[in-house]
ZAPA-711799 format. One line per 10 residues: number of its first residue (from 1); their letters; for each residue x, y, z of N, C-alpha, C, O, CB. Coordinates in steps of 0.001 Angstrom, whole numbers, plus 524288, in hexadecimal, padded with zeros to 5 digits. Glycine has a CB too. Layout:
BEGIN
NUM> A> X/Y/Z/X/Y/Z/X/Y/Z/X/Y/Z/X/Y/Z ~ ...
//
This chain:
BEGIN
1> XXXXXXXXXX> 7B261/23C30/532A0/7B475/23C14/537E8/7B44B/2367A/539E6/7B091/23398/538F2/7B157/23FCB/53B92 ~ 7B86C/23500/53CAF/7B87D/22FD0/53F07/7B4C5/22FB4/543B3/7B208/23387/544B4/7BE1E/22E46/540B6 ~ 7B4A8/22B73/5467F/7B106/22AC5/54ADC/7B18B/22F2E/54ED4/7B5D9/230E0/55025/7B1F3/22582/54D87 ~ 7AD1C/230F6/550AA/7ACEA/23545/55460/7AC4B/2331D/559E1/7A902/22FBE/55ADA/7A868/23912/5530C ~ 7AF78/23516/55D71/7AF26/233A6/562F1/7ADB7/2387A/56612/7B019/23C9A/56569/7B460/23141/564E9 ~ 7A9DC/23800/56974/7A86B/23C34/56D0E/7AA48/23A80/57270/7A8FD/2363E/57443/7A24C/23D5A/56CFE ~ 7AD54/23DDB/574F5/7AF84/23C7E/57A13/7B045/2416E/57D4E/7B057/245BF/57B31/7B4C6/23988/57979 ~ 7B0D8/240C6/58288/7B202/2454C/585CE/7B75E/2478F/58471/7BAEC/244B7/582E6/7B1CD/243C9/58B9E ~ 7B7E3/24CAC/58507/7BCF1/24F1D/58414/7C0ED/24D47/58814/7BF91/24BA0/58C63/7BC76/25513/58437 ~ 7C5E6/24D9B/5868E/7CA41/24CC5/58A2A/7CD7E/251C3/58A38/7CCBA/25532/586F0/7CDAC/247E3/5888A
11> XXXXXXXXXX> 7D117/2522D/58DE7/7D479/256C6/58E2B/7D784/2577F/58919/7D890/25BEA/58784/7D840/25651/592C8 ~ 7D8EF/25337/58690/7DBF7/2537D/581B7/7D8D2/255B9/57D27/7DB12/25716/57920/7DDF4/24E18/5804A ~ 7D3A4/2561D/57DBB/7D03D/257E9/57979/7CF87/25DD0/57944/7CD94/25FD1/5755A/7CAFE/25564/579F9 ~ 7D103/2609E/57D43/7CF9F/26626/57DBE/7D154/26966/5790C/7CE49/26C98/57724/7D204/26864/582A4 ~ 7D613/268AC/57727/7D7F7/26BC7/572B4/7D4D2/26A8F/56DC7/7D375/26E1E/56AD8/7DDD4/26AB9/571B9 ~ 7D3A9/26591/56CD9/7D096/2642B/56831/7CB01/26624/568A4/7C8B2/267BB/564BC/7D094/25E3B/5675F ~ 7C8CE/26611/56D51/7C389/26831/56E1B/7C384/26E02/56CA8/7BFD7/26FDE/56A2C/7C1B3/26766/573E6 ~ 7C792/270DA/56E31/7C7EC/2766D/56CEF/7C831/27740/56703/7C5B2/27AD0/564F6/7CCBF/278E2/56F99 ~ 7CB28/27408/5644C/7CB97/27475/55E97/7C64A/27386/55C0E/7C4A9/2767E/558A4/7CFA9/27087/55C71 ~ 7C399/26F64/55DB9/7BE78/26E17/55B88/7BA97/2727C/55C96/7B7B0/27411/55918/7BC6B/268E6/55DD6
21> XXXXXXXXXX> 7BA8C/2746F/5615B/7B6D6/27886/562D7/7B7DB/27D8D/55FCA/7B436/27FF5/55DC7/7B726/27997/568BD ~ 7BCBD/27F1D/55F73/7BE05/283D0/55C5E/7BC53/28334/556B4/7B9F8/286C3/5547D/7C3E9/284F3/55C9D ~ 7BD7F/27EC3/5545B/7BC19/27DE0/54EDC/7B62D/27DD7/54E26/7B42A/2800D/54A62/7BE71/278AE/54CE6 ~ 7B368/27B57/551BF/7ADBE/27AD2/55142/7AAF9/28014/55194/7A6FF/280DC/54EFD/7ABAA/27736/55576 ~ 7ACFF/283A8/554AF/7AA5E/288AD/55581/7ACB4/28D25/55256/7AACF/2918E/552AA/7AA87/28A12/55B2F ~ 7B0C2/28C1B/54F4C/7B37A/2903F/54C69/7AFE3/29350/548C8/7B07F/2980D/5483E/7B7E3/28DED/54944 ~ 7AC36/290B9/54654/7A8C7/29348/54287/7A325/293DE/54472/79FAA/29526/54162/7A8CF/2903D/53D7D ~ 7A241/292F2/54972/79CF3/2933C/54B99/79B91/298EF/54CAF/79E45/29BA5/54F98/79C78/28FE6/550B0 ~ 79756/29AA9/54A4D/795BD/2A020/54A80/79525/2A246/5500C/796C4/2A6AB/55120/790B0/2A0C4/547A5 ~ 792D7/29F34/5538B/791A2/2A124/558C4/795D3/29FDB/55CCD/794F2/2A07D/5617C/78C83/29EF1/55A88
31> XXXXXXXXXX> 79A5A/29E10/55B07/79E9A/29CC5/55E9E/7A1F5/2A192/55F9E/7A2FD/2A4AC/55C17/7A1F8/29846/55C6D ~ 7A3A4/2A21D/56482/7A754/2A650/565C1/7ACD9/2A42E/56655/7B067/2A705/567E3/7A5AE/2A926/56AC6 ~ 7AD94/29F2D/56517/7B2BF/29CC6/56556/7B46D/29B10/56ABE/7B8F8/299B3/56B87/7B6A5/2A071/56345 ~ 7B0E0/29B1B/56E78/7B251/299E0/573DF/7B16A/29427/57561/7B239/292BC/579E7/7AF48/29D53/57786 ~ 7AFCA/290E5/571C0/7AE3E/28B8B/57316/7B2A9/2885B/5758F/7B1BC/2856F/57943/7AC51/288C7/56E40 ~ 7B76D/288E4/5738D/7BBD8/285FE/575DC/7BCB9/287CC/57B76/7BD99/28497/57EEF/7C0EC/286C2/57292 ~ 7BC80/28CE3/57C5A/7BD4A/28EEC/5819E/7B8F6/28D13/58545/7B9F0/28C03/589DB/7BD85/294E8/58188 ~ 7B434/28CB1/58342/7AFE0/28AC4/5867F/7B0F4/28539/5883F/7B07E/28405/58CE1/7AAA7/28B04/58380 ~ 7B265/281CD/58498/7B379/27C55/585F9/7B7FE/27C0A/589D9/7B7B4/27927/58DAF/7B4BE/27914/58106 ~ 7BC2B/27F01/588E2/7C0A6/27EF6/58C75/7BF17/280CD/591E9/7C0B7/27E82/595D0/7C50D/2826A/58A52
41> XXXXXXXXXX> 7BBF1/284F3/5922E/7BA51/2870A/59748/7B699/28343/59A12/7B6ED/2829C/59ED3/7B7AA/28C6C/59699 ~ 7B30F/280C7/5971F/7AFB4/27CCB/59985/7B315/27890/59C03/7B214/276DC/5A065/7ABF1/27A5C/59567 ~ 7B70B/276EB/59934/7BA97/272D8/59B1C/7BD74/274BE/59FFE/7BDAA/271F2/5A3E7/7BE92/27147/596CF ~ 7BFA5/27972/59FCF/7C297/27BA1/5A435/7BF2F/27C57/5A90D/7C0F1/27B7C/5AD72/7C4FE/280D7/5A2AA ~ 7BA4E/27DEB/5A832/7B6C0/27EFA/5AC94/7B427/27A0D/5AEC2/7B155/27A57/5B2A4/7B292/282C9/5AADD ~ 7B512/27591/5AC53/7B27F/270C9/5AE10/7ACCE/27087/5AC69/7A9C3/26D8E/5AEA6/7B2DD/27052/5B3E8 ~ 7AB56/273A1/5A87F/7A5EB/273D2/5A6AC/7A4F6/270B2/5A1B4/7A0D7/2713C/59F48/7A459/27961/5A5C5 ~ 7A8A5/26D7D/5A02B/7A7F8/26A4C/59B81/7A5AF/26510/59D42/7A888/2615F/59E70/7AD4D/2698C/59878 ~ 7A074/264D5/59D65/79DC5/26023/59F4A/79E96/25B82/59B9C/79EC3/25703/59D4E/797EB/26137/59FEE ~ 79F13/25CAC/59690/79FED/2589E/5929E/7A2E1/25B17/58E20/7A189/25F5A/58C5B/79AA3/25625/590B4
51> XXXXXXXXXX> 7A6E2/2586E/58C4B/7A9E8/25A4A/587D7/7AB3C/25581/58488/7AE56/2522D/58619/7AF01/25D52/589A0 ~ 7A8D7/2553C/57FF4/7A98A/250C5/57C77/7AC47/2526D/5777A/7AB76/256BD/57584/7A446/24E3E/57B2F ~ 7AF88/24EF2/57573/7B1FF/24FD8/57064/7B03B/24BA5/56C98/7AEF5/24744/56E1C/7B808/24FE6/570E0 ~ 7B031/24D16/567A5/7AF46/2496C/5635F/7B484/248C1/560A7/7B6F4/24C8E/55EFF/7AADB/24B69/55F75 ~ 7B630/243EC/56039/7BB4F/242B8/55E00/7BA8E/23F1E/55959/7B79D/23B53/559A3/7BEFC/2402E/56223 ~ 7BD38/2404F/5550F/7BC98/23D22/55053/7C0D8/238FE/54FB7/7C183/236D5/54B79/7BC93/240A0/54B91 ~ 7C3AE/237E3/553DA/7C7DD/2340E/553AA/7CD29/2369D/5530B/7D127/2345F/55483/7C6F4/23040/54F45 ~ 7CD34/23B4D/550DD/7D216/23E23/55017/7D260/24312/55360/7D682/2447A/55563/7D2BF/23F82/54A66 ~ 7CDE7/245AE/553E1/7CDE1/24AA7/556A5/7C86C/24BD3/558AD/7C49B/24943/55744/7CFC9/24F16/55312 ~ 7C82E/24FBF/55C04/7C32E/2518F/55E08/7C0A9/254F3/559D8/7C31E/25883/557BF/7C3DA/254A2/5634A
61> XXXXXXXXXX> 7BBBA/253CD/558A8/7B8E7/256B6/5549C/7B424/2598A/556D0/7B19C/25C89/55408/7B735/25309/55040 ~ 7B2E6/2589B/55BD2/7AE6D/25B25/55E3C/7AED8/25B38/56420/7B1C8/25834/56673/7A975/25878/55C9F ~ 7ABDB/25EB4/56684/7ABE8/25F3F/56C39/7A6B8/2618E/56E03/7A456/264B7/56B48/7B08F/262BC/56E0F ~ 7A507/25FEF/5729E/7A07A/26254/57515/7A18F/262FC/57AEB/7A3D1/25F95/57D75/79B77/25EF9/5742A ~ 79FDE/2677D/57CF2/7A068/268B8/5827A/79AFC/2693C/584E5/7975A/26B2B/58269/7A3A0/26DD0/58345 ~ 79A7E/2677B/589C3/795A7/26809/58CBE/7972B/26A10/59224/79ACA/26816/5949C/7928B/262B0/58D1B ~ 79455/26E09/593EA/79582/27070/598F9/7906F/27197/59BE8/78C4C/2721C/59982/798BE/27585/5983D ~ 790C2/271FE/5A116/78C04/27310/5A421/789EC/27890/5A328/78CE3/27C37/5A229/78D1C/27255/5A9EF ~ 784CC/27910/5A377/78238/27E24/5A347/77EF7/27EC9/5A838/77DB1/27AFA/5AADC/77EC1/27EAF/59E48 ~ 77DA9/2839A/5A969/779F9/284A1/5ADA3/7750B/286F4/5AB3C/7753B/289B3/5A74A/77C5F/28864/5B1DD
71> XXXXXXXXXX> 770AE/285C7/5ADB2/76B9A/287AD/5ABE6/76915/28A82/5B07F/7692E/2889B/5B4E9/76805/28311/5A9D4 ~ 766DB/28F04/5AF6F/764DB/2925C/5B3A4/76087/28FDC/5B6D8/75F85/2919C/5BB36/762E4/2975F/5B163 ~ 75DE7/28BC9/5B4D3/759DF/28932/5B7F4/75C26/2852A/5BBBC/7593F/282A7/5BEA2/755EF/28692/5B461 ~ 76157/2848A/5BBB5/763E7/280EB/5BF49/76466/27B5B/5BD3E/76658/277F4/5C007/76105/280D4/5C447 ~ 762B4/27A60/5B882/76337/27520/5B647/768EB/27370/5B65D/76C70/2767C/5B529/7610D/274F5/5B0A0 ~ 769C0/26E8B/5B7CD/76F11/26C7A/5B832/77018/26878/5B3EF/76C7F/2667D/5B16E/76FFA/26A07/5BD96 ~ 7750B/26756/5B32F/776DC/26354/5AF82/7757E/26493/5A9DF/77424/2611A/5A6D4/77493/25E19/5B0F3 ~ 775DC/26990/5A881/7754B/26B4C/5A319/77A9F/26D0A/5A125/77DD1/26F16/5A419/77131/26FCE/5A29C ~ 77B82/26C2E/59C18/780A2/26D1B/599C0/78019/26FF2/59496/77C16/26FA5/591F3/7838D/267F5/598F8 ~ 78446/272BA/59332/78493/27554/58E27/78839/27253/58A90/78C9C/27108/58C0C/7866F/27B03/58EC8
81> XXXXXXXXXX> 7866C/2713A/585E3/789A1/26E87/58208/78C00/27292/57E5D/7893B/275C1/57C10/7865E/26A6C/57EF0 ~ 7911C/27264/57DDD/793CE/275DA/57A4C/798A2/27825/57CD7/798EC/27897/5819E/79031/27A2A/57877 ~ 79C5C/27993/579B1/79C1C/27930/57403/79CA0/27395/57207/79ED8/2702E/5749A/7A054/27C82/571A0 ~ 79A84/272C5/56D6B/79B3C/26DE2/56A93/79E00/26F55/5657A/79C6A/272F4/562BE/795D1/26AF5/5698B ~ 7A21D/26C77/56445/7A57F/26DDE/55FE4/7A6BB/26918/55C8C/7A7AD/264D4/55E8E/7AA91/2705C/561E1 ~ 7A6B3/269E6/5576C/7A857/265E5/553B8/7ABCD/26893/54FA9/7AA7C/26CC1/54DAF/7A37F/26317/55115 ~ 7B03C/26621/54E73/7B392/26856/54A5D/7B051/26942/54577/7AD4F/265D4/543F2/7B846/264AD/5492A ~ 7B0D3/26DC2/542F6/7AD9B/26EEB/53E64/7ADBE/26AB4/53A28/7A9BB/269A5/537BA/7AF4F/273FC/53C15 ~ 7B235/26851/5393C/7B29F/2644C/53530/7AF64/25F67/53687/7AE34/25C43/53316/7B85D/262CC/53466 ~ 7ADFD/25EC6/53B85/7AAF3/25A39/53D2E/7A554/25B93/53EB7/7A27B/2583D/540AF/7ADA4/2579A/541B7
91> XXXXXXXXXX> 7A3C2/26067/53DD5/79E58/261D5/53EF0/79ACC/25F3D/53AED/79C57/25E5A/53675/79D9C/267DF/53EE2 ~ 7961C/25E0E/53C8E/79221/25B6A/5395F/7938A/255B9/53835/791C7/2537B/53456/79158/25E5B/53442 ~ 796CB/25368/53BA9/7982D/24DE3/53B31/7962B/24AB7/53FD6/79760/24615/54050/79E18/24D49/53AB8 ~ 7931E/24D31/54342/790F0/24A6F/547BA/79423/24AD7/54CB4/792BA/24877/550A4/79049/244E6/54665 ~ 79869/24DC9/54CA4/79BAA/24E59/5514F/798A0/25131/55594/79878/24F66/55A09/7A0C7/25151/55005 ~ 7963A/25595/55442/79328/25886/5580C/78E97/2555A/55A1F/78D5E/2558B/55EC5/7912E/25D8A/5559E ~ 78C1A/25275/556AB/787C3/24F03/55831/78985/24B1E/55C55/786EB/24A72/56052/78598/24C16/55365 ~ 78DE8/24893/55B62/78FE9/244AE/55F17/7918B/2472D/56444/7909B/244F9/5686F/7948D/241C4/55CB3 ~ 793FA/24BC3/563FF/7956E/24E7A/568D3/7909A/24FE8/56C00/79080/24F36/570C2/7989C/25368/56797 ~ 78C9B/251EA/56959/787C4/25360/56C08/7852E/24E9F/56E86/783A7/24ECC/57314/783F7/25604/56837
101> XXXXXXXXXX> 784B2/24A6A/56B96/7822E/245B1/56DA5/7850A/243AF/57279/78292/2424B/5765C/781FE/24168/5696F ~ 78A2C/24387/5723F/78D3D/2418F/576A7/78CDF/24544/57B4F/78C52/24384/57FC1/792FC/240CF/5750E ~ 78D2C/24A62/57A54/78CDC/24E21/57E9E/7879B/24DBB/5816D/78768/24DBE/5863A/78DB2/253B4/57C93 ~ 78369/24D63/57E74/77E35/24CE5/580CD/77DD1/247D0/583EB/77BDD/247CE/5884F/779E9/24D15/57C89 ~ 77FA8/24386/581AB/77F74/23E75/5845D/782B5/23E93/5895D/780F8/23CA8/58D6B/78169/23A0E/580BB ~ 78763/240CB/5891D/78ABF/24104/58DBF/78860/24470/591FD/788A8/2431C/5969A/79029/24310/58C4B ~ 7860C/248D0/5907C/783A1/24C35/59468/77EDC/24993/596D3/77DF5/24A03/59B88/78213/2517A/591F5 ~ 77BDD/246E6/593AB/7775F/243F8/595BB/7794A/23FE1/599AD/776EB/23F2E/59DCD/77440/24147/59131 ~ 77D87/23D3B/59869/77FA3/23924/59BD3/781A1/23B52/5A101/781B7/23881/5A4E6/78407/23641/5990F ~ 78337/2403B/5A120/7851D/24297/5A5FC/780AD/244A7/5A95E/78199/24663/5ADC2/788E5/246FD/5A4C6
111> XXXXXXXXXX> 77BDD/2447D/5A761/7776A/24668/5AA5E/775FC/24C0C/5A948/772DF/24E5E/5AC1E/7787D/245CE/5AFFD ~ 77841/24E46/5A52C/776D8/253A7/5A3C6/77104/253FD/5A2A9/76EBC/25068/5A067/77A06/2558C/59EF9 ~ 76EA7/25842/5A43D/7690A/25905/5A351/767F8/25B99/59E18/763B3/25B18/59BF2/766AB/25C4A/5A7A8 ~ 76BEB/25E69/59C02/76B1B/260DE/596FB/76FE4/263AD/594FF/773C0/26467/597C6/766AE/26493/5974B ~ 76F85/2653F/5900E/773C9/267E0/58D58/7718A/26C96/58A74/76D53/26C4F/58828/776A5/26413/5897C ~ 77467/270DE/58A9C/77310/27575/5877E/77783/2767D/583B1/77BF4/274DC/5848C/77204/27A55/58B07 ~ 7763B/27937/57F80/77A3D/27ACC/57BCA/77865/27F72/578A4/773C1/280B3/57871/77BAF/27648/5782B ~ 77C22/281ED/5763A/77B20/2864A/572C6/77CD0/2847D/56D5D/7816F/2837A/56C7C/77E17/28B6C/57492 ~ 7791B/28414/569B8/77A7F/28226/5648D/775F8/28246/560BC/771AC/28407/561FA/77C8B/27CB5/564F4 ~ 7770B/28064/55C23/77359/28064/557CC/76EBB/27CBF/558FF/76F7D/27805/55975/7761A/27EB7/552AD
121> XXXXXXXXXX> 769FC/27EDC/55983/7657B/27B9F/55AEE/7648B/27702/5573F/7634C/272BB/5590E/760AC/27EF2/55B13 ~ 7651D/277C9/55232/76415/2738A/54E79/767D0/26EFA/54F47/76644/26A79/54E9B/76485/2758A/548DC ~ 76CB2/2700C/550B3/77083/26BDF/55187/76F72/268F5/5569C/76F45/26427/556A7/77612/26E1B/55193 ~ 76EBB/26BCC/55AD9/76E60/2694D/56002/7690F/266DD/5611B/76886/263D7/564CE/76F95/26D3C/56431 ~ 7652A/2681E/55DFE/76000/265B7/55EA2/76052/25FC9/55E1D/75D73/25CF8/560C1/75C25/267ED/55A98 ~ 763C5/25DE0/55ABF/76447/25831/559E1/765D7/2553F/55ECB/76508/25086/55F2A/76845/25722/555A1 ~ 76818/2580A/56298/769B6/25596/56783/765A5/25658/56BD0/7665C/2548F/57038/76EF6/257D0/5694A ~ 76168/258FD/56A7F/75D46/259EB/56E4D/75D73/25F3D/570E5/75A39/2605B/57448/75D7E/255DE/5725D ~ 76120/2628B/56F67/76168/267C7/571A1/75D07/26B23/56F6E/75B7E/26A98/56AE8/766C5/26A4D/57086 ~ 75B0E/26EA1/572BF/75700/2723A/57107/75755/27740/57424/75930/2775E/57894/75190/26FC2/57194
131> XXXXXXXXXX> 7557B/27B5D/571AF/75526/28061/57462/7509A/28025/57836/74C61/27E41/576E6/75476/284FF/5706F ~ 7517C/2820D/57CE4/74D70/2824C/580E7/74D4E/287E9/582EA/75102/289A3/58572/74E81/27E43/5857A ~ 7491E/28AC7/581D5/748F1/29043/58381/7492D/290FC/58971/74A07/29557/58B4B/7440B/292C7/58175 ~ 7486F/28CC8/58C71/748BE/28D26/59224/74E61/28CEE/5941E/74F6B/28DE7/598B6/74593/288C5/594A2 ~ 75200/28BA4/59098/7578B/28B44/591F1/75A73/28F59/58EB4/75A51/28F39/589E6/759C2/28595/590EB ~ 75D0C/292EC/5915A/75F22/2978A/58EC3/7650F/297D6/58F50/7673A/296CE/5937B/75C9F/29C77/590FC ~ 7679F/29943/58B07/76D25/29AAB/58B1E/76D90/29FF2/58867/76D2B/2A03D/5839F/770B2/29660/58860 ~ 76E5B/2A41D/58B67/76E4F/2A961/58931/772AB/2AA36/58530/77704/2A83F/585C8/76ECC/2AD62/58D87 ~ 77164/2AD26/58123/77551/2AE9D/57D49/77401/2ACF1/577C4/77202/2B011/574B4/77A6B/2AC5D/57EC7 ~ 77517/2A810/57671/7742B/2A659/5710D/76E5A/2A5C5/56FDE/76B25/2A5B9/57373/776F4/2A12B/57009
141> XXXXXXXXXX> 76CFC/2A556/56AE1/7677A/2A46D/5698C/7655F/29FA6/56C7F/767D4/29B85/56C95/766D6/2A3A6/5638E ~ 760D4/2A04C/56EE0/75EA8/29C5C/5726E/75E3A/296ED/5700D/75F2F/2930C/572BA/75960/29E0F/57439 ~ 75CCA/29697/56B00/75BE0/2916F/568A8/760D8/28E2C/56831/76088/28971/5675E/75975/29211/56350 ~ 7656C/2909D/568B4/76A59/28DB2/56863/76BDD/28B33/56D98/76F46/287D1/56DC9/76EB6/2914A/56691 ~ 7694F/28CE2/571D0/76A51/28A81/576E7/76665/28623/577AB/761AC/2870A/5779F/769F7/28E9A/57B6E ~ 76860/28159/57861/76506/27CBC/57872/76659/2793E/57D12/76A89/279A1/57F68/7658E/279AD/57353 ~ 762AA/275D6/57E4F/7637F/27231/582A1/761AA/26CC0/5812C/75E55/26BFF/57DCA/760A8/27410/5878C ~ 76404/268F6/583E5/7628F/26379/5836A/761C8/2616D/588F0/7657C/26145/58C00/766D2/26035/58059 ~ 75D05/25FDC/58A3C/75BEA/25D9E/58F5B/75D71/257DD/58F37/75B8D/254E9/58BEC/75604/25E50/590E2 ~ 760DD/25648/592CA/76278/250CB/5931F/75F5C/24DDD/59743/75E6E/2492B/596CE/7684E/25068/59451
151> XXXXXXXXXX> 75DC2/250BD/59B57/75AD2/24E4F/59F9B/757BF/2527D/5A276/759BB/256C6/5A363/75E83/24B60/5A36E ~ 752F1/25148/5A3DA/74FC7/254E9/5A6E2/74D32/2590A/5A382/74C61/25859/59ED2/75313/25781/5AAFB ~ 74BF1/25D56/5A60F/7492C/261A4/5A385/74CF6/265AA/5A156/7516D/26618/5A314/7456D/26440/5A75B ~ 74B1A/26894/59D85/74E34/26CDB/59B5B/74E78/2714A/59F53/74A85/2729E/5A1B9/74BDB/26ECF/5961A ~ 75300/2738E/5A008/7536E/27801/5A3A1/75160/27CFF/5A111/75032/27D17/59C68/7592A/278C5/5A55F ~ 750FB/28119/5A42D/74FB2/28638/5A207/75305/28A31/5A4E6/753F6/289BB/5A997/749B4/28780/5A28E ~ 754C7/28E1A/5A201/757FE/2921C/5A466/75C5E/293BC/5A0D0/75C5A/29282/59C2A/75A2C/2903A/5A988 ~ 76016/2967C/5A2FB/76494/29871/5A01C/76934/294CE/5A0FE/76A4E/2933E/5A567/765EE/29E17/5A1C8 ~ 76BE5/2937C/59CC0/7705B/28FF6/59CF1/77565/29318/59D13/775FD/296F4/59A45/77054/28C37/5983E ~ 778FE/29163/5A05C/77E4B/2939A/5A087/78238/28F41/59F94/781FE/28B1F/5A206/77F63/2965C/5A5E0
161> XXXXXX> 785D1/29040/59BFE/789FB/28C80/59AD6/78E73/28D1D/59EBA/78E85/290D4/5A1C7/78C00/28D39/59533 ~ 79225/28982/59E9F/796D0/289B7/5A1DC/799C4/28ECB/5A0C1/79945/290FD/59C82/79A5A/284E4/5A0D9 ~ 79CDD/290B2/5A491/79FB3/2959F/5A3E3/7A33A/295D0/59F05/7A451/29A10/59D0C/7A2F6/2969D/5A8A6 ~ 7A4F9/2916D/59D1B/7A861/29156/59888/7A5D1/293EA/593C3/7A888/295C9/59042/7A9E0/28BBA/5973E ~ 7A0B2/293FE/593A6/79DF0/2964C/58F43/79DAB/29C3F/58F97/79BC6/29ECD/58BFC/79882/29413/58EF3 ~ 79F8E/29E71/593E5/79FE0/2A41D/59460/79AB1/2A6A5/5951A/79A62/2AB6C/59590/7A26E/2A660/58FC0
//
């Protein structure tokens, strides 16, 4: 792959983001195929706090979305990261790593207090994410719901994602 550029999405990127997202989740066991609709609805609802693409000079090969979450204890400035997508042919080449690093850095720069996500614990641990039993997202196995504190104390309570997540 040629040089990778991470940048904010533009309106012209929406169709390519959908292609990347569909391809990335096509074979994922726990996917219901709604990831493209989630990103589109986040965008339509004004809940896309951050949307970054990874471009290899020719096309978009990755994307990450970040949206606000609410926590039952009233903690503010917390966000949910995901979906994050990389074209299957470019997985395990560092695209996801670069998207994650940039998303975390950009959210820290905006004053976000923390980020939550639902994902593979072994993968996201490298970025500082960890399961916290005091922070709950009902439904999936608890250990897959993780948080990264960027500033201040860890919250406790139940997390709700933006309405786009249904």
